[in-house]
DRENPA-3360 file (N, C-alpha, C; in nm, 2 decimals, always signed):
BEGIN
1 = MRRLLSLA = +0.22/+2.20/-0.14/+0.08/+2.14/-0.14/-0.03/+2.24/-0.14 ~ +0.00/+2.37/-0.10/-0.11/+2.46/-0.10/-0.18/+2.48/-0.23 ~ -0.10/+2.49/-0.34/-0.16/+2.50/-0.47/-0.25/+2.39/-0.50 ~ -0.21/+2.27/-0.47/-0.28/+2.15/-0.50/-0.42/+2.16/-0.43 ~ -0.42/+2.20/-0.30/-0.54/+2.21/-0.22/-0.63/+2.32/-0.27 ~ -0.57/+2.44/-0.30/-0.65/+2.55/-0.35/-0.71/+2.51/-0.48 ~ -0.64/+2.44/-0.57/-0.69/+2.40/-0.70/-0.81/+2.30/-0.68 ~ -0.79/+2.22/-0.57/-0.90/+2.12/-0.55/-1.03/+2.19/-0.52;
9 = ALGVFPAI = -1.02/+2.31/-0.46/-1.14/+2.39/-0.43/-1.19/+2.46/-0.55 ~ -1.11/+2.47/-0.65/-1.14/+2.55/-0.77/-1.27/+2.52/-0.83 ~ -1.37/+2.61/-0.82/-1.50/+2.58/-0.89/-1.58/+2.48/-0.82 ~ -1.53/+2.42/-0.71/-1.61/+2.30/-0.66/-1.68/+2.34/-0.53 ~ -1.61/+2.41/-0.44/-1.66/+2.43/-0.31/-1.71/+2.57/-0.29 ~ -1.85/+2.58/-0.28/-1.91/+2.71/-0.27/-1.85/+2.80/-0.16 ~ -1.84/+2.93/-0.18/-1.78/+3.01/-0.07/-1.88/+3.01/+0.05 ~ -1.99/+3.08/+0.04/-2.09/+3.08/+0.14/-2.23/+3.10/+0.07;
17 = LTAQADCF = -2.31/+3.01/+0.07/-2.44/+3.02/+0.01/-2.55/+3.02/+0.12 ~ -2.66/+3.09/+0.09/-2.77/+3.09/+0.19/-2.82/+2.95/+0.21 ~ -2.84/+2.87/+0.11/-2.89/+2.73/+0.12/-2.76/+2.65/+0.12 ~ -2.75/+2.56/+0.22/-2.62/+2.49/+0.24/-2.65/+2.34/+0.21 ~ -2.72/+2.31/+0.11/-2.74/+2.17/+0.07/-2.61/+2.11/+0.02 ~ -2.60/+1.98/+0.05/-2.48/+1.90/-0.01/-2.49/+1.91/-0.16 ~ -2.37/+1.90/-0.22/-2.37/+1.92/-0.37/-2.31/+1.79/-0.43 ~ -2.37/+1.75/-0.54/-2.33/+1.63/-0.61/-2.32/+1.65/-0.76;
25 = PGPNSNEA = -2.22/+1.72/-0.80/-2.20/+1.76/-0.94/-2.18/+1.64/-1.03 ~ -2.23/+1.65/-1.16/-2.22/+1.54/-1.25/-2.08/+1.53/-1.31 ~ -2.06/+1.42/-1.39/-1.92/+1.40/-1.45/-1.88/+1.50/-1.55 ~ -1.98/+1.57/-1.61/-1.94/+1.67/-1.71/-1.94/+1.82/-1.65 ~ -1.95/+1.83/-1.53/-1.95/+1.96/-1.46/-1.80/+2.01/-1.45 ~ -1.79/+2.14/-1.44/-1.66/+2.20/-1.41/-1.60/+2.15/-1.28 ~ -1.69/+2.13/-1.18/-1.64/+2.08/-1.06/-1.58/+1.94/-1.07 ~ -1.64/+1.85/-1.15/-1.59/+1.72/-1.17/-1.45/+1.72/-1.24;
33 = KTFALLSV = -1.45/+1.81/-1.34/-1.33/+1.83/-1.42/-1.21/+1.87/-1.33 ~ -1.24/+1.96/-1.24/-1.14/+2.01/-1.15/-1.09/+1.90/-1.06 ~ -1.18/+1.83/-1.00/-1.14/+1.71/-0.92/-1.05/+1.62/-1.00 ~ -1.09/+1.59/-1.12/-1.01/+1.49/-1.20/-0.87/+1.55/-1.23 ~ -0.86/+1.68/-1.26/-0.73/+1.74/-1.29/-0.64/+1.72/-1.17 ~ -0.69/+1.75/-1.05/-0.61/+1.76/-0.93/-0.58/+1.62/-0.88 ~ -0.65/+1.52/-0.93/-0.61/+1.38/-0.89/-0.50/+1.32/-0.97 ~ -0.47/+1.38/-1.08/-0.37/+1.32/-1.17/-0.23/+1.31/-1.10;
41 = PLAFTGAR = -0.18/+1.41/-1.03/-0.05/+1.39/-0.97/-0.05/+1.30/-0.84 ~ -0.17/+1.28/-0.79/-0.18/+1.19/-0.67/-0.20/+1.04/-0.70 ~ -0.22/+1.01/-0.83/-0.23/+0.87/-0.86/-0.10/+0.80/-0.83 ~ -0.11/+0.68/-0.77/+0.01/+0.61/-0.72/+0.06/+0.51/-0.82 ~ +0.12/+0.55/-0.93/+0.17/+0.46/-1.03/+0.30/+0.39/-0.98 ~ +0.33/+0.29/-1.05/+0.46/+0.22/-1.02/+0.58/+0.30/-1.06 ~ +0.57/+0.38/-1.16/+0.67/+0.47/-1.21/+0.81/+0.41/-1.22 ~ +0.81/+0.29/-1.29/+0.94/+0.23/-1.33/+0.91/+0.10/-1.41;
49 = APAVPAHG = +1.01/+0.05/-1.48/+1.00/-0.08/-1.55/+0.99/-0.19/-1.46 ~ +0.90/-0.29/-1.48/+0.89/-0.41/-1.39/+1.01/-0.50/-1.41 ~ +1.04/-0.58/-1.32/+1.16/-0.68/-1.33/+1.11/-0.81/-1.28 ~ +1.17/-0.92/-1.34/+1.15/-1.06/-1.29/+1.29/-1.11/-1.24 ~ +1.30/-1.16/-1.12/+1.19/-1.16/-1.02/+1.18/-1.03/-0.95 ~ +1.06/-1.01/-0.89/+1.05/-0.89/-0.80/+1.13/-0.92/-0.68 ~ +1.22/-0.83/-0.64/+1.31/-0.86/-0.53/+1.35/-0.74/-0.46 ~ +1.40/-0.76/-0.33/+1.46/-0.65/-0.26/+1.37/-0.56/-0.18;
57 = IGVGLEVA = +1.43/-0.47/-0.11/+1.36/-0.36/-0.03/+1.42/-0.23/-0.07 ~ +1.34/-0.13/-0.08/+1.40/+0.00/-0.12/+1.31/+0.12/-0.07 ~ +1.37/+0.24/-0.08/+1.30/+0.36/-0.04/+1.31/+0.46/-0.16 ~ +1.22/+0.55/-0.17/+1.23/+0.65/-0.28/+1.17/+0.78/-0.24 ~ +1.20/+0.88/-0.32/+1.14/+1.01/-0.31/+1.08/+1.05/-0.45 ~ +0.95/+1.09/-0.45/+0.89/+1.13/-0.57/+0.85/+1.27/-0.57 ~ +0.87/+1.34/-0.69/+0.82/+1.47/-0.71/+0.74/+1.47/-0.83 ~ +0.61/+1.52/-0.82/+0.52/+1.52/-0.94/+0.47/+1.66/-0.96;
65 = SIPVVDSA = +0.46/+1.70/-1.09/+0.41/+1.84/-1.12/+0.25/+1.84/-1.10 ~ +0.20/+1.96/-1.08/+0.06/+1.98/-1.06/+0.00/+2.05/-1.18 ~ -0.10/+2.00/-1.24/-0.16/+2.06/-1.36/-0.23/+2.20/-1.33 ~ -0.23/+2.28/-1.43/-0.29/+2.41/-1.41/-0.44/+2.40/-1.45 ~ -0.53/+2.46/-1.38/-0.67/+2.46/-1.41/-0.70/+2.60/-1.47 ~ -0.75/+2.60/-1.60/-0.77/+2.72/-1.67/-0.89/+2.79/-1.61 ~ -0.91/+2.92/-1.64/-1.01/+3.00/-1.58/-1.15/+2.96/-1.61 ~ -1.17/+2.90/-1.73/-1.30/+2.86/-1.77/-1.34/+2.74/-1.69;
73 = TATPTVCR = -1.25/+2.64/-1.67/-1.28/+2.52/-1.59/-1.30/+2.56/-1.45 ~ -1.23/+2.67/-1.41/-1.23/+2.71/-1.27/-1.36/+2.78/-1.23 ~ -1.45/+2.80/-1.33/-1.58/+2.86/-1.30/-1.68/+2.75/-1.28 ~ -1.74/+2.75/-1.16/-1.83/+2.64/-1.13/-1.96/+2.64/-1.21 ~ -2.01/+2.52/-1.23/-2.14/+2.50/-1.31/-2.25/+2.44/-1.23 ~ -2.22/+2.39/-1.11/-2.33/+2.32/-1.03/-2.33/+2.38/-0.89 ~ -2.23/+2.36/-0.82/-2.23/+2.39/-0.67/-2.23/+2.54/-0.65 ~ -2.18/+2.62/-0.74/-2.18/+2.77/-0.72/-2.18/+2.83/-0.86;
81 = PGKGPENT = -2.29/+2.80/-0.94/-2.29/+2.84/-1.08/-2.28/+2.99/-1.10 ~ -2.19/+3.02/-1.20/-2.18/+3.16/-1.24/-2.07/+3.24/-1.15 ~ -2.02/+3.18/-1.04/-1.93/+3.24/-0.96/-1.79/+3.19/-0.99 ~ -1.69/+3.28/-0.99/-1.56/+3.24/-1.02/-1.50/+3.32/-1.14 ~ -1.38/+3.28/-1.19/-1.31/+3.16/-1.14/-1.25/+3.18/-1.00 ~ -1.24/+3.07/-0.93/-1.19/+3.07/-0.79/-1.04/+3.10/-0.78 ~ -1.00/+3.14/-0.66/-0.87/+3.18/-0.64/-0.78/+3.06/-0.64 ~ -0.65/+3.07/-0.70/-0.56/+2.96/-0.70/-0.42/+3.01/-0.65;
89 = DAVPVVVR = -0.37/+2.95/-0.55/-0.23/+2.98/-0.50/-0.14/+2.88/-0.57 ~ -0.01/+2.91/-0.58/+0.07/+2.83/-0.66/+0.19/+2.77/-0.58 ~ +0.19/+2.64/-0.58/+0.32/+2.56/-0.56/+0.32/+2.47/-0.68 ~ +0.44/+2.44/-0.74/+0.44/+2.37/-0.86/+0.44/+2.22/-0.85 ~ +0.47/+2.16/-0.73/+0.48/+2.01/-0.72/+0.42/+1.96/-0.60 ~ +0.40/+1.82/-0.60/+0.36/+1.75/-0.48/+0.48/+1.65/-0.46 ~ +0.51/+1.63/-0.33/+0.62/+1.54/-0.29/+0.57/+1.43/-0.20 ~ +0.62/+1.31/-0.23/+0.58/+1.20/-0.14/+0.70/+1.10/-0.13;
97 = LRFAAAVQ = +0.69/+1.02/-0.02/+0.79/+0.92/+0.01/+0.74/+0.79/-0.04 ~ +0.83/+0.70/-0.09/+0.79/+0.57/-0.14/+0.87/+0.46/-0.07 ~ +0.81/+0.34/-0.05/+0.87/+0.23/+0.01/+0.83/+0.10/-0.07 ~ +0.92/+0.01/-0.08/+0.88/-0.11/-0.16/+0.95/-0.23/-0.10 ~ +0.89/-0.35/-0.11/+0.95/-0.48/-0.06/+0.89/-0.59/-0.14 ~ +0.98/-0.68/-0.18/+0.93/-0.80/-0.25/+0.90/-0.91/-0.15 ~ +0.78/-0.98/-0.18/+0.73/-1.08/-0.09/+0.67/-1.19/-0.18 ~ +0.73/-1.31/-0.18/+0.68/-1.43/-0.26/+0.65/-1.39/-0.40;
105 = GFLLELSW = +0.74/-1.32/-0.47/+0.72/-1.29/-0.61/+0.64/-1.17/-0.64 ~ +0.58/-1.11/-0.54/+0.50/-0.99/-0.55/+0.58/-0.87/-0.50 ~ +0.55/-0.75/-0.55/+0.61/-0.63/-0.50/+0.51/-0.55/-0.43 ~ +0.53/-0.53/-0.30/+0.44/-0.45/-0.22/+0.49/-0.31/-0.20 ~ +0.41/-0.21/-0.23/+0.45/-0.07/-0.22/+0.37/+0.01/-0.13 ~ +0.43/+0.11/-0.08/+0.36/+0.21/+0.01/+0.42/+0.35/-0.01 ~ +0.33/+0.44/-0.01/+0.37/+0.58/-0.03/+0.31/+0.67/+0.08 ~ +0.37/+0.78/+0.11/+0.32/+0.87/+0.22/+0.35/+1.01/+0.19;
113 = IPPVGVNG = +0.24/+1.09/+0.19/+0.26/+1.24/+0.20/+0.23/+1.28/+0.34 ~ +0.34/+1.30/+0.42/+0.33/+1.32/+0.57/+0.26/+1.45/+0.61 ~ +0.20/+1.45/+0.73/+0.12/+1.57/+0.78/+0.22/+1.68/+0.82 ~ +0.29/+1.74/+0.73/+0.37/+1.86/+0.76/+0.30/+1.98/+0.71 ~ +0.27/+2.07/+0.81/+0.19/+2.19/+0.78/+0.27/+2.29/+0.69 ~ +0.21/+2.34/+0.58/+0.27/+2.44/+0.50/+0.16/+2.54/+0.47 ~ +0.18/+2.67/+0.52/+0.08/+2.77/+0.49/-0.07/+2.73/+0.53 ~ -0.07/+2.66/+0.65/-0.21/+2.62/+0.70/-0.26/+2.49/+0.63;
121 = VKSNLIGV = -0.18/+2.43/+0.54/-0.22/+2.31/+0.47/-0.15/+2.19/+0.54 ~ -0.22/+2.08/+0.57/-0.16/+1.96/+0.63/-0.22/+1.84/+0.56 ~ -0.14/+1.76/+0.49/-0.18/+1.65/+0.42/-0.14/+1.52/+0.49 ~ -0.22/+1.42/+0.48/-0.18/+1.29/+0.54/-0.24/+1.18/+0.44 ~ -0.17/+1.15/+0.34/-0.21/+1.06/+0.23/-0.13/+0.94/+0.22 ~ -0.19/+0.82/+0.23/-0.12/+0.69/+0.22/-0.16/+0.63/+0.09 ~ -0.06/+0.58/+0.02/-0.08/+0.50/-0.10/-0.04/+0.36/-0.08 ~ -0.11/+0.26/-0.12/-0.08/+0.12/-0.11/-0.09/+0.05/-0.25;
129 = AIAHPFTL = -0.01/-0.04/-0.28/-0.01/-0.11/-0.41/+0.05/-0.25/-0.40 ~ +0.00/-0.34/-0.49/+0.06/-0.47/-0.50/+0.08/-0.50/-0.65 ~ +0.20/-0.54/-0.69/+0.23/-0.57/-0.83/+0.29/-0.70/-0.85 ~ +0.28/-0.76/-0.97/+0.34/-0.89/-1.00/+0.39/-0.88/-1.14 ~ +0.52/-0.93/-1.16/+0.58/-0.93/-1.30/+0.56/-1.06/-1.37 ~ +0.55/-1.05/-1.50/+0.55/-1.17/-1.59/+0.65/-1.16/-1.70 ~ +0.73/-1.26/-1.72/+0.83/-1.26/-1.83/+0.76/-1.27/-1.97 ~ +0.80/-1.18/-2.05/+0.75/-1.18/-2.19/+0.86/-1.24/-2.28;
137 = SAKWVLGV = +0.98/-1.20/-2.26/+1.09/-1.25/-2.34/+1.22/-1.23/-2.26 ~ +1.33/-1.25/-2.32/+1.46/-1.24/-2.24/+1.48/-1.10/-2.20 ~ +1.42/-1.00/-2.27/+1.45/-0.86/-2.24/+1.32/-0.79/-2.18 ~ +1.20/-0.83/-2.21/+1.09/-0.76/-2.18/+1.00/-0.83/-2.07 ~ +0.94/-0.74/-1.98/+0.86/-0.79/-1.87/+0.73/-0.71/-1.87 ~ +0.62/-0.79/-1.84/+0.49/-0.73/-1.82/+0.46/-0.72/-1.67 ~ +0.42/-0.60/-1.62/+0.38/-0.59/-1.48/+0.24/-0.55/-1.47 ~ +0.17/-0.62/-1.38/+0.03/-0.58/-1.35/+0.02/-0.53/-1.20;
145 = RAEGVFGS = -0.06/-0.43/-1.18/-0.05/-0.36/-1.05/-0.19/-0.30/-1.01 ~ -0.22/-0.31/-0.88/-0.34/-0.25/-0.83/-0.30/-0.15/-0.72 ~ -0.36/-0.04/-0.71/-0.32/+0.06/-0.61/-0.44/+0.14/-0.56 ~ -0.42/+0.21/-0.45/-0.52/+0.30/-0.39/-0.45/+0.41/-0.31 ~ -0.52/+0.52/-0.30/-0.47/+0.63/-0.22/-0.58/+0.67/-0.12 ~ -0.54/+0.68/+0.01/-0.63/+0.70/+0.11/-0.58/+0.82/+0.20 ~ -0.67/+0.87/+0.28/-0.63/+0.98/+0.37/-0.70/+1.11/+0.34 ~ -0.65/+1.22/+0.39/-0.72/+1.35/+0.38/-0.62/+1.46/+0.38;
153 = IHAPIVCD = -0.67/+1.57/+0.33/-0.59/+1.70/+0.32/-0.68/+1.80/+0.39 ~ -0.62/+1.87/+0.49/-0.69/+1.98/+0.56/-0.63/+2.11/+0.53 ~ -0.71/+2.21/+0.50/-0.66/+2.34/+0.46/-0.77/+2.44/+0.46 ~ -0.74/+2.57/+0.47/-0.84/+2.68/+0.45/-0.86/+2.70/+0.30 ~ -0.94/+2.61/+0.24/-0.96/+2.61/+0.10/-1.08/+2.71/+0.06 ~ -1.19/+2.70/+0.13/-1.30/+2.78/+0.10/-1.28/+2.93/+0.13 ~ -1.23/+2.95/+0.25/-1.21/+3.09/+0.30/-1.07/+3.10/+0.37 ~ -0.97/+3.15/+0.30/-0.84/+3.16/+0.36/-0.83/+3.30/+0.43;
161 = EAAVSDPA = -0.71/+3.33/+0.48/-0.69/+3.45/+0.55/-0.72/+3.57/+0.46 ~ -0.68/+3.57/+0.34/-0.70/+3.68/+0.25/-0.85/+3.70/+0.23 ~ -0.92/+3.59/+0.21/-1.07/+3.61/+0.18/-1.14/+3.66/+0.30 ~ -1.11/+3.62/+0.42/-1.19/+3.67/+0.54/-1.15/+3.82/+0.57 ~ -1.05/+3.87/+0.51/-1.01/+4.01/+0.53/-1.05/+4.10/+0.41 ~ -1.11/+4.04/+0.31/-1.15/+4.11/+0.19/-1.30/+4.15/+0.20 ~ -1.33/+4.28/+0.21/-1.47/+4.32/+0.22/-1.56/+4.28/+0.10 ~ -1.49/+4.25/-0.02/-1.57/+4.21/-0.14/-1.60/+4.06/-0.14;
169 = SECFGGTI = -1.54/+3.99/-0.04/-1.56/+3.84/-0.04/-1.67/+3.80/+0.05 ~ -1.74/+3.69/+0.01/-1.85/+3.64/+0.09/-1.80/+3.58/+0.22 ~ -1.66/+3.57/+0.23/-1.60/+3.51/+0.35/-1.57/+3.63/+0.45 ~ -1.59/+3.75/+0.41/-1.54/+3.86/+0.49/-1.60/+3.86/+0.64 ~ -1.51/+3.87/+0.73/-1.56/+3.88/+0.87/-1.57/+3.75/+0.94 ~ -1.56/+3.64/+0.87/-1.58/+3.51/+0.92/-1.45/+3.45/+0.97 ~ -1.45/+3.32/+1.01/-1.33/+3.26/+1.05/-1.26/+3.19/+0.93 ~ -1.13/+3.17/+0.94/-1.06/+3.10/+0.83/-1.11/+2.96/+0.83;
177 = SNDTWQPG = -1.15/+2.91/+0.72/-1.21/+2.77/+0.71/-1.11/+2.66/+0.74 ~ -1.16/+2.55/+0.79/-1.07/+2.43/+0.81/-1.14/+2.32/+0.73 ~ -1.12/+2.31/+0.60/-1.19/+2.22/+0.51/-1.11/+2.09/+0.49 ~ -1.18/+1.99/+0.45/-1.11/+1.86/+0.44/-1.14/+1.80/+0.30 ~ -1.04/+1.75/+0.23/-1.05/+1.68/+0.10/-1.00/+1.54/+0.11 ~ -1.08/+1.44/+0.08/-1.04/+1.30/+0.08/-1.04/+1.26/-0.07 ~ -0.92/+1.25/-0.13/-0.92/+1.22/-0.28/-0.98/+1.09/-0.32 ~ -0.96/+0.98/-0.25/-1.02/+0.85/-0.28/-0.99/+0.81/-0.42;
185 = IFGVEAVV = -0.87/+0.76/-0.44/-0.82/+0.72/-0.58/-0.79/+0.57/-0.58 ~ -0.85/+0.49/-0.67/-0.83/+0.35/-0.68/-0.80/+0.31/-0.83 ~ -0.70/+0.23/-0.85/-0.67/+0.20/-0.99/-0.60/+0.07/-1.01 ~ -0.59/+0.04/-1.14/-0.51/-0.08/-1.19/-0.43/-0.03/-1.31 ~ -0.32/-0.10/-1.33/-0.23/-0.07/-1.45/-0.16/-0.19/-1.50 ~ -0.13/-0.18/-1.63/-0.05/-0.28/-1.69/+0.07/-0.21/-1.76 ~ +0.19/-0.25/-1.74/+0.31/-0.18/-1.79/+0.41/-0.28/-1.85 ~ +0.46/-0.25/-1.97/+0.56/-0.33/-2.03/+0.69/-0.25/-2.02;
193 = GGGGGKVR = +0.80/-0.32/-1.97/+0.93/-0.25/-1.96/+1.04/-0.35/-1.97 ~ +1.16/-0.29/-1.97/+1.28/-0.37/-1.98/+1.39/-0.32/-2.07 ~ +1.41/-0.39/-2.18/+1.51/-0.35/-2.27/+1.64/-0.41/-2.26 ~ +1.67/-0.48/-2.15/+1.79/-0.56/-2.13/+1.91/-0.48/-2.10 ~ +1.91/-0.35/-2.09/+2.03/-0.27/-2.06/+2.01/-0.20/-1.93 ~ +2.11/-0.11/-1.90/+2.10/-0.03/-1.78/+1.99/+0.07/-1.79 ~ +1.97/+0.13/-1.91/+1.86/+0.22/-1.94/+1.73/+0.14/-1.96 ~ +1.63/+0.15/-1.88/+1.51/+0.06/-1.89/+1.39/+0.15/-1.91;
201 = PHLGLGYT = +1.33/+0.14/-2.04/+1.21/+0.22/-2.07/+1.09/+0.14/-2.02 ~ +0.98/+0.21/-2.00/+0.85/+0.14/-1.97/+0.74/+0.22/-2.04 ~ +0.63/+0.15/-2.07/+0.51/+0.21/-2.13/+0.39/+0.13/-2.07 ~ +0.28/+0.21/-2.03/+0.17/+0.14/-1.97/+0.04/+0.21/-1.99 ~ -0.07/+0.13/-1.95/-0.21/+0.18/-1.96/-0.27/+0.16/-1.82 ~ -0.36/+0.24/-1.78/-0.42/+0.23/-1.65/-0.57/+0.27/-1.65 ~ -0.64/+0.23/-1.54/-0.78/+0.27/-1.52/-0.79/+0.32/-1.38 ~ -0.85/+0.43/-1.36/-0.86/+0.49/-1.22/-1.01/+0.52/-1.19;
209 = HLSPRFQV = -1.05/+0.49/-1.07/-1.18/+0.53/-1.02/-1.15/+0.64/-0.91 ~ -1.22/+0.75/-0.93/-1.20/+0.86/-0.83/-1.33/+0.88/-0.75 ~ -1.32/+0.89/-0.62/-1.44/+0.92/-0.54/-1.40/+1.03/-0.44 ~ -1.37/+1.15/-0.49/-1.34/+1.26/-0.40/-1.45/+1.30/-0.31 ~ -1.42/+1.33/-0.19/-1.52/+1.37/-0.09/-1.46/+1.50/-0.02 ~ -1.54/+1.60/-0.02/-1.50/+1.73/+0.03/-1.59/+1.78/+0.14 ~ -1.54/+1.83/+0.25/-1.62/+1.87/+0.37/-1.58/+2.02/+0.39 ~ -1.68/+2.11/+0.38/-1.66/+2.25/+0.41/-1.67/+2.27/+0.56;
217 = NFTNAQGE = -1.59/+2.36/+0.61/-1.60/+2.39/+0.76/-1.57/+2.54/+0.77 ~ -1.67/+2.62/+0.76/-1.65/+2.77/+0.77/-1.76/+2.83/+0.85 ~ -1.73/+2.93/+0.93/-1.83/+3.00/+1.01/-1.82/+3.15/+0.96 ~ -1.93/+3.20/+0.92/-1.93/+3.34/+0.87/-1.95/+3.44/+0.98 ~ -1.95/+3.57/+0.93/-1.96/+3.68/+1.03/-2.08/+3.68/+1.12 ~ -2.19/+3.61/+1.07/-2.31/+3.60/+1.15/-2.31/+3.48/+1.24 ~ -2.20/+3.41/+1.25/-2.19/+3.29/+1.33/-2.26/+3.17/+1.27 ~ -2.29/+3.17/+1.14/-2.35/+3.05/+1.08/-2.24/+2.96/+1.02;
225 = TDNRKVEV = -2.25/+2.84/+1.05/-2.15/+2.74/+1.00/-2.19/+2.67/+0.87 ~ -2.11/+2.68/+0.77/-2.13/+2.60/+0.65/-2.05/+2.47/+0.66 ~ -2.12/+2.36/+0.67/-2.05/+2.23/+0.68/-2.10/+2.14/+0.56 ~ -2.13/+2.20/+0.45/-2.18/+2.12/+0.33/-2.07/+2.02/+0.28 ~ -2.12/+1.92/+0.22/-2.03/+1.82/+0.15/-2.05/+1.82/+0.00 ~ -1.94/+1.80/-0.07/-1.94/+1.79/-0.21/-1.88/+1.65/-0.25 ~ -1.96/+1.57/-0.33/-1.92/+1.44/-0.36/-1.93/+1.41/-0.51 ~ -1.83/+1.35/-0.57/-1.82/+1.32/-0.71/-1.77/+1.18/-0.73;
233 = DLNRAAVF = -1.82/+1.10/-0.83/-1.76/+0.97/-0.87/-1.73/+0.97/-1.01 ~ -1.60/+0.94/-1.04/-1.55/+0.95/-1.18/-1.47/+0.83/-1.22 ~ -1.46/+0.80/-1.35/-1.37/+0.70/-1.40/-1.28/+0.75/-1.51 ~ -1.15/+0.72/-1.50/-1.06/+0.77/-1.60/-0.96/+0.66/-1.65 ~ -0.93/+0.68/-1.78/-0.83/+0.59/-1.84/-0.70/+0.67/-1.84 ~ -0.58/+0.60/-1.83/-0.45/+0.67/-1.82/-0.36/+0.60/-1.91 ~ -0.26/+0.68/-1.96/-0.15/+0.63/-2.04/-0.02/+0.69/-1.98 ~ +0.09/+0.62/-1.98/+0.21/+0.67/-1.92/+0.33/+0.60/-1.98;
241 = GGVSVPLG = +0.44/+0.66/-1.96/+0.57/+0.61/-2.01/+0.68/+0.68/-1.95 ~ +0.80/+0.61/-1.95/+0.91/+0.68/-1.89/+1.04/+0.59/-1.91 ~ +1.14/+0.63/-1.84/+1.27/+0.56/-1.85/+1.34/+0.57/-1.71 ~ +1.41/+0.46/-1.68/+1.48/+0.45/-1.55/+1.63/+0.43/-1.59 ~ +1.72/+0.51/-1.51/+1.86/+0.50/-1.54/+1.93/+0.49/-1.40 ~ +2.04/+0.42/-1.39/+2.12/+0.41/-1.27/+2.20/+0.54/-1.25 ~ +2.21/+0.58/-1.12/+2.30/+0.69/-1.08/+2.38/+0.64/-0.96 ~ +2.49/+0.57/-0.99/+2.56/+0.50/-0.88/+2.48/+0.40/-0.81;
249 = PLLLTGEA = +2.46/+0.41/-0.68/+2.37/+0.32/-0.61/+2.23/+0.35/-0.62 ~ +2.19/+0.46/-0.68/+2.05/+0.51/-0.69/+1.99/+0.47/-0.83 ~ +1.86/+0.47/-0.84/+1.79/+0.46/-0.96/+1.70/+0.58/-0.98 ~ +1.71/+0.65/-1.09/+1.63/+0.76/-1.12/+1.53/+0.73/-1.24 ~ +1.41/+0.76/-1.21/+1.30/+0.73/-1.31/+1.23/+0.86/-1.34 ~ +1.22/+0.89/-1.47/+1.13/+1.00/-1.52/+1.01/+0.95/-1.59 ~ +0.90/+1.00/-1.56/+0.77/+0.95/-1.62/+0.68/+1.06/-1.66 ~ +0.62/+1.05/-1.78/+0.50/+1.13/-1.82/+0.38/+1.05/-1.80;
257 = YATIGDAV = +0.28/+1.11/-1.73/+0.16/+1.04/-1.69/+0.04/+1.13/-1.73 ~ -0.06/+1.07/-1.80/-0.18/+1.14/-1.84/-0.30/+1.06/-1.82 ~ -0.41/+1.13/-1.77/-0.54/+1.07/-1.78/-0.61/+1.14/-1.90 ~ -0.67/+1.05/-1.98/-0.72/+1.10/-2.11/-0.83/+1.20/-2.09 ~ -0.82/+1.31/-2.16/-0.91/+1.42/-2.15/-0.89/+1.52/-2.03 ~ -0.79/+1.49/-1.95/-0.76/+1.58/-1.83/-0.63/+1.65/-1.84 ~ -0.52/+1.59/-1.81/-0.39/+1.66/-1.81/-0.28/+1.56/-1.82 ~ -0.16/+1.61/-1.86/-0.04/+1.54/-1.86/+0.05/+1.60/-1.75;
265 = IGRMVLRL = +0.11/+1.51/-1.67/+0.20/+1.56/-1.56/+0.33/+1.49/-1.58 ~ +0.44/+1.54/-1.52/+0.56/+1.48/-1.51/+0.60/+1.44/-1.37 ~ +0.66/+1.32/-1.35/+0.71/+1.28/-1.22/+0.85/+1.23/-1.23 ~ +0.92/+1.25/-1.12/+1.06/+1.20/-1.11/+1.06/+1.12/-0.98 ~ +1.12/+1.00/-0.98/+1.14/+0.92/-0.86/+1.28/+0.88/-0.85 ~ +1.34/+0.91/-0.73/+1.48/+0.87/-0.70/+1.47/+0.76/-0.59 ~ +1.53/+0.64/-0.63/+1.52/+0.53/-0.54/+1.65/+0.48/-0.49 ~ +1.65/+0.43/-0.36/+1.77/+0.37/-0.31/+1.74/+0.23/-0.26;
273 = PLSK = +1.80/+0.13/-0.33/+1.78/-0.01/-0.28/+1.85/-0.03/-0.15 ~ +1.78/-0.10/-0.05/+1.83/-0.13/+0.08/+1.88/-0.27/+0.09 ~ +1.83/-0.36/+0.00/+1.87/-0.50/-0.01/+1.84/-0.55/-0.14 ~ +1.90/-0.67/-0.17/+1.88/-0.73/-0.30/+1.83/-0.87/-0.28;
% end
C-alpha cells in the first residue's frame, strides 16, 4: 500500500510552502489527474458476472494492480507548481477482503482494507455495495449496482524518513509527516454476464464520483506545522470486463477495469461460497 499512498501524494501535496493556504486544484490539473489515477484500483466493482437469483453468503480476497504515474503528470500544476516530479515508492498491488450475502433478491457486499501498518502506512478503507440482477434470457443476466468507498489512509506522504534526512529537501530537519488521505469514491454500474456454462464472462459500464480529501500534517525544522488541506471533485466513466471460472469449491474472477482517460488496471478475486 505504500506505493499507492506515495502516488496519491504525487504532484498533489506541497512539501512545505511559506504560505499554507488550502489547495483546490481544478479537474484538468496534474493534481486531479493523479488523484483519478490512484482511485482506479480502489473502485469497489462487483468483479463477476451477475446471477439470478442472487443467493448465498461468501467471502473473497481481491488483488488489484496500481497504475504508474508518469513523471510529467507527477509534476504539480496548482498546489506546488513547477516542483517535482514527486517521489514514488513501489508496491505493485492493493489487497482487500470481500464479503457478500443475498437478502430478498438483492446482493449486499462489503469490502475492507484493514489497518495493518506497512512501512509507516496504515489503511482502513470500507467498501459497501448493493446489487440486483435482472434476467435477460435463459443465459444472460443484467446486474445493476451502487457502491461507495469510505475511510482513510494514514502515512508519511509529504515528508517521509528519507526526505527529513535529505539536506536538499524542504522537509530536512523536520518530523516525519503523518498525513491523511480520504479517497471518497461513489459509483454505479451496469453489467451483463452469464453465458450459461461454467465459464462466465461479464462486460459492464460504470460512473464514478471522486471526492478525495487530503490533510497534510508536517512540522518543519523551525517548529512550524503545515496542516493544509487539498480537495478535488471529479467524475469518471468506466468500462470493464472479465471472466469467472470455478476452481473446485472456489470461484476465480479476472477483470480488466479502466476509467476513460486515466488508466487500465487488472484485478483478481478469489471467492469461497459459505452457503447456497
